[in-house]
N, C-alpha and C positions, 0 to 999 in steps of 0.2 A: 201570142204563140207560145206555150209555156217551155220553161229550159229543158234541155233533154239533153243530161249528165252523159248518156251515152255516147252523145256528136264531140263530144270535146276531152273523155278519158283518155284517149291518144295522146292528144297534145299537151295535156295535162299533167301526163307521165311519162314523155319522150324522154327527160332522164333519168328514169329511175327502170330500169328493166326485169329488176325482182319485182316491184308493184306493176309493172304494166303487164305482166306476163301472170300473173298471183290475177288480175285485173279482169282477163279476158276468160277466167274459170269463174267468174262469181257473176251471176247474174245482177243485174240493178235494174229496179223499178220503182218510178213517180208513185207517191201517195201525200195527198193532204191533209191526211189519217193521222200523220205525226209531224212533229213543229222543226224538226231539223231530219237528222237521218239517224239508220240504225242496220245491226245486220242481225239476221237471223236465221233459224232453220225453216224451209217450207214446208208446212205441214204435208202439204200434197203431191210437191215433187221429190221430198228428199234430199233438197240441196239446199246450200246456201245460198243466200241473199241478203244485197243492200237494198233499204229502202231508204227515201229520199223525200224531200220536198222541196219541188220545182223554185216555187218559191223565195225557200230561204236559200238557196244554190244561186238564186241569180241575184240576190244583190253582194253575193263574196265577191271577194279579187281572186284572179288566178291561184295565186299564192297559197290563200287560206282554203279554196277549194279541193288544190292538189292534197294540202295538209290532213282537211278531215278525210278526206280517200283513203290518205295511209293510214289516219287514226283505225278506220272502221276495220283496213287490213288486217291491222295488228292485233284488234281483238282475235280473231280470227287464226290466226300465225298462234298467239301466245294462248289460244285455249280458253281465251274467256269467259266464250260465251256455250262451252262444252266441261271437257272433264277436270277443269280445272276451279271450276265453282265451289267453293267451299259449302257442306250442308252447315243448318242450325246457324246460320251467319244472315243477318238485315242485307236482303239484296240491295237495299240502296246504299250502304256503307262499304259492298263490294266493290260496286258500280264505280263509289268514288275512287276506290283502291287501285282498282282496274285502271280507270282515267289517269290518275296522276303518275301510274307506273310507264304508259304509254308516250303521255305525254311529253315528259322528261325528255323524248328523242324528237320531241317537234316542238322547240321552245318557238322558234322565228315563223313557224307554218301555219299558227291556230289563231283564231281569233281572242284578243287581249284579255275577254270573260272568262277562258277556258281554265278548266281545275290544272294549275302545276302548281308542283312543289317549289318553294321560294318565291312563293308569291300571293298576297293576302291573307287569307286563314290560314293557309300553308305553306306562311313564311319559315318555321323553325323548320321544314324538310327538308331533307337533301334530295337531288334530284340522283336518277340513274339505280333508283331501288327495285325489287320485284313488287307485284303488287301483294303477293303475302304479306311482305314485309309494311308495306303501308297501309294494310288493312290493320296490322296490328298496334300501328301508330296512330291511326284515326278513331278508333271505337269509341274512345274515352270523348275525344274533343268533338266528333259526330253531335254525341249526347250533350256536351258542351254550348254547343253553337244553335241546335236546337231550341235548348232550355232558354239561351239570353234570346234568342227571336220570342221565343213564346211571353217570356216578360215583357217583351216591347210589345205586342201585344199585334203581331206580325204575322200568326196561327201557326201551323206546326201540327194541330189535333186532329186533321181530317183524316180521311183517310188517301191512299194514295192515289193521285193522278188530281186530287181533288184541291181547288182553291183553297190555300193554307197547309195543305196537307204533302207527302213527303215529294209528290213530284215536281211541286211546285218551290217546295224548300232546294231542292236538286238543282233547277232550274238556277234559281237566283243564286246559288251559289257557283255557278260557273260550270258545272254537267250542262253542255249543248249536246250529245246526241241522245238516241233513243236505246233502253237498253230493253226497252219491252220485248218478253215472249225469252228470256233466256231462261234455260230450262221448263219451259212449256209445251215439250213435245213428247211422243210416246218414245219409250226406252229402242226400242224396235229402229225406227226413222231417226233419232238420235244416234244411235251407231252406225245404221249406213252414211248419214250425212258424214260424220266424223272420217270414216274411211275415205270416202269420196274428198272432203278439206285435204287430207292429210297427200293423197296422191295430187292433188292439185297445187300447194306449197312445196310438194318433192318436185313434179315437173315445174315450177317456177325458179327454185332455186338451182336446177340445173340448166335453165338457158340462161341463169346469171352469171353461173358459174363458164358457160364456156365463152359467153360477152367477155368473161375478166370483168365485169363491172355491176355491183350491186347498187350503186348509186349512193344514198345516202344514209342506206342503212348500216348502221355501225358495224363496228368487228367484235364487240359483243352481244349485239343484235344476231349475227349472222352465226354465229359459233351456237348459239341457243337455236335457234333455227334448225340447222343441221345437228344438231341431237335430236330435237324432237319428231324431224322426220327418218333419223336411222331406224334402220329395220330392228325392231328387238328380238335377237333370237335367243329360246331359252339355249340353252347349251346341255340340257340334260336331257331334253328330248333328242338332238342332235346325235349325241352318242347313244342313244337306244338304238336311233334308227341305222347309226354308222352299223353298231352289233348286228341290225337284223340282217341288213345288207351283205354282211361277210357272209355270212353262212351259207355253205356247200351243202349240196343234196348228197348223202352217202351210201346207196342201193344195196340191196342185198336179196337173196332169195329166202323164201319161207314158205313152209306149204299152209300156214296157218290163216295166209290171207288168200283170195281167189284171184286167179287171174283173169280180168278182164276182156281179156279178147281169146283166151283158151281155158276156157272154167273146166278144171279139174283135169286137166293133161298137162300144163306146165304150174309149175309154182308161182306163186303171186309175186310183188316187189315190195318190200320195206324200205320206205326210205325213213332214215336219221336225220334230223338238220341239226348240226353243233358248230358254230364259231369257232374258229382258233383264233383269238385275237390277243396281240400284243400288247402291254401296256408300260412303254419306256417311258420311265421317269427321271427327269431331267435334276442329279441332286448336287449339281454344283454349288459353289456358294451365295452365288448370287439369285437362286430360286428361297425367295421366304420359305417360312414355315405356314402362314395362312394360306398359300397356294397350294402347298401340300397338303394342309388338311382341308382343304374343300374340294378337291380333287378325290381321296381316300373316301370322303364324306359320300359321292357321289355314286364311287365304285361300287359301295355297299351295297346302294340299292341297283347298279348294274350287274351286280354277280347273281343276284334272283334271271335274269335273263339267262347268261351263260358264263362259262368260266374263263379265267385270263392266266394270261404266262405274264406279271408281274417282272421287269427289268428295269433295276437301277442302274444308270450309268453317270458320270460327269466326262472326263476325256476318255474314258474307258468303260466296259461293262464288266460290274461285280459280279463275274459269273458266280461266284461262291453264295452271292445273295439271291440270284432267280429264282423264283417260287411261285408254285402255282396258284393259283386263287382260285379256289373250288365255288362251285355253283350252292349258292345258300349261305357260305359263308360270309363272317362278317368280324372286319379289322379293323386295327386303329391305323393311324397314321404313324411313318418311321422315317427318319434321314439315317441314311449308313455312309453317304458321303458328302465331302466340300471341297474338290476339288474345280478346275475348270469345265470347257466343256467341248466337246466334240459328237457330231450326229453322225459321224460314219460307224462308228465301232457298232452303236445298238442297231444301225441299217442292217451293217452286213448278218450280225448276231442274227435277226428277222428275219431277211434273206436266204440264209443258210437251213432255217430251219420248218420252211412251210407253213407259213401261217398265212392265214385267212383275211387277216387286218394290223393295221399297225397304228396305235393311237400316241405320241410322244406330247409328255408336258413338259415344259420349260417357259423359260422368259424369252427364248430366241437371237438370245446372243455369241450367234456362234456362224462359222459359215454354213454357205447352201450344202447338204449333204448330199451323196452319189442315189441313184434313181431307187426306187422302190420296186420289188417282186409284187407285193402285193397294195390294197388301197393303203393310204396314209393319211393319217388327219393329226393336224399338231392345233394343242390347248395350251393357252397362253392367260396372262390378264390383258383388260379392256386397253393398259397403256403401251404395251408391248405389242399389241396384235396391229395398233395405228401404229406402230414407230418398227418395224421389223428390220433385223440383220438383214437380210436375203429377200430375194421376190420367189413365190411361187404359183403355180395354177393350182397347188395343192388346199383341200380348205383350211383354215386356220379359224377358228373360235377363241372367242373371250371368254374367260370364267369370271365369277364376281368372288376375289377372292376375300 
């Protein structure tokens, strides 16, 4: 009976909560069409799958089986199969670079013949670098290796996969898994597969976090995984949505509009929608100029949608500096204060003026303020959004300052 990897996965990944959770979400199919193993997008289903040769796996130790499983999953996690593949680069060279990056984390878990920084032809390369770093480092080295091999009469001039071709060259130099089919999927199927994979990785990361154990996943890899699955929010779109949801209807009678219920008897109703939005800008010394510049740049675009009241503040509101940013106007950023930070003064000012929405640009480095009478949103940098001074259920959006 041929080796069935599916029957062994749970045992092999018993001490790997993250990889075990990810494995449950990736189909595994045996095939003798490839010599070892590989991951790719299934063109028919739009899901990622792992293909493995049962004869190859049967000869391996459990330690190497688990290592190869993790190797394949790392290809998925680090997007080597999809969006990270560079254009106009020899696929074989990229494959080498991707393997060198992954194998740095699996040094004792893979067969000795595998590509490894610090070993054999790559003895001069350090461990722990990205695939892009290795790609830049090995471009010339690969060409030199192929040239030396050709001079020794070992081939290297035939097509990929043929005897003496690049497929044979890759295998003889330590690339044990198959990278066939990478990028060989129509764009629509590829995008569907990428989104499904992202959800699978996110769910696996959540399981590992709840278990408070990621197994052998290093701190550096864990950080990169969390960054890759983080939802990328277009803060400009969020701002526009905030403006639209802050709009209130002002109804008035007009004889120019026909009343739908009592035509020509009662005047119709005219509806005008205009949001009164306050933009409180923290001008304390800890808010840098780059942050102010980024926010003013977007406000110039938002002024196409609505009119704003700009409220500069630090430990108090600079009432003599409050102004209306008219719809359609363009303005340059400016700083008028340099003091400390207190969110209560701008909140009190907005509460007393009947605004529909309140946006506060700040570094969040002050105590939590009193409640707002209108919907309130906070804008800050990514670093400050990750470490806010206070907790709130109100939306906090990070901008790219």
